[in-house]
C-alpha angles and dihedrals in degrees: 000000000000119000120260114267114269119252110256099239099138113134093232088070090065115135086235087077096048119116099021115170122026121334129170133238141152092285095051133263121346118208118200122184128175122224127147095183101046121107095189138010136184137179115231116208122206137200112265093237105026104052093188093056110096110209099177144358120207125186122230123220124226111244139175117323093016091290114147115208147179135174119209138153087230091076094076127135109295095029115141114213147153137192131246115198132181131188144136116339102212137125110309094007115115109192117146116172091204095060117104105219135199112245103240096228098045116135095203140037136192127185117250122224093255094054096264127110139257123207116229131207104232130210100227099188113133138158110231088186092223093296110149132198112277093232094205110197115244093244091057095042119118113179123212110197111207145163106236095220097037094050096055103025096097104023105136095209094054115084111253091240088063098045112127095007143113088251089052092056090049092050116117092240092058093044090050090058093050091049094046090051092050102234118147104196132036115210111203124207110239116318097170110111108280141172137216118249116252090239091060093046090053088058094047091253134116138211094259098173094053102226092144106085122203098180133004098217105042124086113232104265096207089068091062123088119267088251093056093044090052091050092053140239094317090062093045090055091047092051091052091050091047089054091051092046092051093049092046092049086058094049096255122133125219118223120182126213101223128196109206096142096081141357138225091261087089125187127344107300092033126116119314099212106136132326095032092057095042098049112329091168090064102034099050131053110251143167118242090266092056097256111142122251102220114195093155102059089233102098101265141036123214108238104229090175086080120080097233096051094045091048091048090057094045094047091049091053091048091052096050094043093045113028095028095035096226115171102212149347136231108206114218111223090354093179088074091062090055097055116112133211088287088055092240122128117255120184088206094052107150093242094050090049093046092052090057098038102040109116090216088062098044112141093013115132112242117196123181128206085212101212147054133184098262129100109295090009100138104089107155108160095012102096118107127260110284093047125096118205139206103252106220090169088062091049093051097046095047092048090048094050098050101030124016094033091053091046089052092047091054089058101034102031096242138044119265096238141022130251100266098095091047091051091053091055092045090055096051108280098273089174089062105037124048121242088246088064101035131196094306089071088075123081102205118209139160096189136017138178090284115059133026121334114241092262093047090048089065095036107049134052093191137027122263104205105144090118090067092074096238099101090252094297095119126080130044118303094198106067103149087223131146127203094201094229108325133056111242124321117026139161094212104125093203093054092045091051092051091049092052091050091049090054090051091050091050093047092044091053092047096049097041098046125103109256133053114307124219122197122196113231112260095021089101086067098037096253118193134208091189093253098311106139097182106042094157093129101049118095095176144092086291089074103023115098112251118222096195106095137185117225092262090056091052088050091052091052089050089056090053091050091048093049093050091049089053091048090054093046097047116054090185086077094058109043119178092208136041118258115286125211091219102077095196095059108122115251091004126140123229124203129190125185126208135177127230090278091060091250127129110273113262122217096252092053092062092063103029108113089207090059110078102150127096140170113208118194114191123188125186136183099189127183113268093004135089120259113271138187130192137182120213117189116200125189113183103183134082094238133089120263138176115225125199112212110235126254107232130175110259095016115112100164146006119225114204113233108166143357130193089207091074120084090215124027116253126220091205111114106208114195123224131178128222110280094032116134120230124185134222116202091190143355111314151113137254129192126206136179110231113219 
């Protein structure tokens, strides 16, 4: 039984902070901006075509709750404006009355002639044509993490004018691929307006991933078509909404990777573009002397222990989930958002609770990256019910089992550990997530945007990041990868075959495990970044998904499609609750474990490094679906073995559904009976339906 929702009594929900940004009434547009430290504030209005031509300057008055405000007919849709703010000029304070600042709640941005930005009042009208959110249940959710530009940049069936754009992602050809694969939800790397760091620009590179947010309400204009960019921010917003509408009409959810933990203003001395110039003392975590407390590794940390910063995050989520109809959010470095005034993480932080309990966000998927780089920053499994979390423990154990353990066994003769830890991850990570949360609290993944691609994971022992301009210092050194006998590209057929099988084993584990699976775009085809495990600064064919595929790549994609079909068809593979000892409990899952002899697993076999074979029987009686039982046989050693299928009450036969040992998935359903012996020539997996 989940706890009752908390009462929303956090001070940042005060009505004093309602209606920030520009709203409309009978007297024109009202602009409301929060700043406790400011001593004066004015809105600067610009000509619609010459963004350096100031046509008017209007002062704002301080009101209740440190909210500055003004109402004027000049703030109508299409208006270009900026803020000027002055305040105390002491250590750590960063007011400069000459700076032209982005209004934090603006829905549109255009670049000024001097390289700075102008906020734009946007006409948000749009016809959704009755298309509703798909509302995919968590147990049926399959996430596809993708870079919007990189996914569509080279797709041959998408018109060139739409390559790398919102419209490109909403194109029928792109949607057809997602549907054929069987994913339900696309998770986009950041699409909030962002900038590249000056350091990257000096090296001729860019911030390709987008984890350097400029504004929390504005869609990144460079992802719109040239036609929409030319037409202005209204058209950019419409193109984003059209993309969402097209995906929703096809049953596909849109999840945004959001970066609320820091901004592009960087460390002290960095750009003064918005929050720093409005009230940097309140918006960023600082010591008493004004030095920044950086728990993100990006120069600054948004201080969500203050009302204005917490409300800014919540209002941004409400906007994207409501006005833009987004289905969910993945929170970059989410632990930062849960740090209090003492800078320690609290799973019951008012903002974290409000995100889950806010009626405006009901039904929206909330996914935490449950760590940051500060003290006590690793918090996997510690978020409250209602949150899902990236399960890095799953990633590490699965990589170890299929890659680094096998590498170790080649050199030492046996693997370093037994199969117990792997089995725990396969069954939903009950040692990480509480029974109140269940296996669906875990987002299982083997790869993500940062780190090796799936193909590179089985092709490189070490990272190859010299092209990033940091002398190879960036990117993770511990990758749990295995090159199978050659570093990088090779023409050795034996090594290539072993790599392909390793990819199938990794994908099979991911898509047949309890929990919510996440696939990284391009992994279904075995995409490579030539060993670069931190390609955040490369906007080039290195990071763009290729749509020209060799036969083995087409076979790999066919395996992914087959596995996802089996996941849909067999609810035993996607339990909503952890296994229960009482087999008659409604909606419970039941798990039985057997060894290669078909006998119940003994305690010593879980931890014996020489024992790497397991039979996993999952039974589920889900709500609104028929009872279902599956058998997954796992053999994690590069040696042959004979496996006796277990004799189980009520099971008369086993129907073969999938094998990682096949280069291309077969639709043939071979029938076995309990007691039959099947053989593995090598490490691999086989799935059966138990009837």
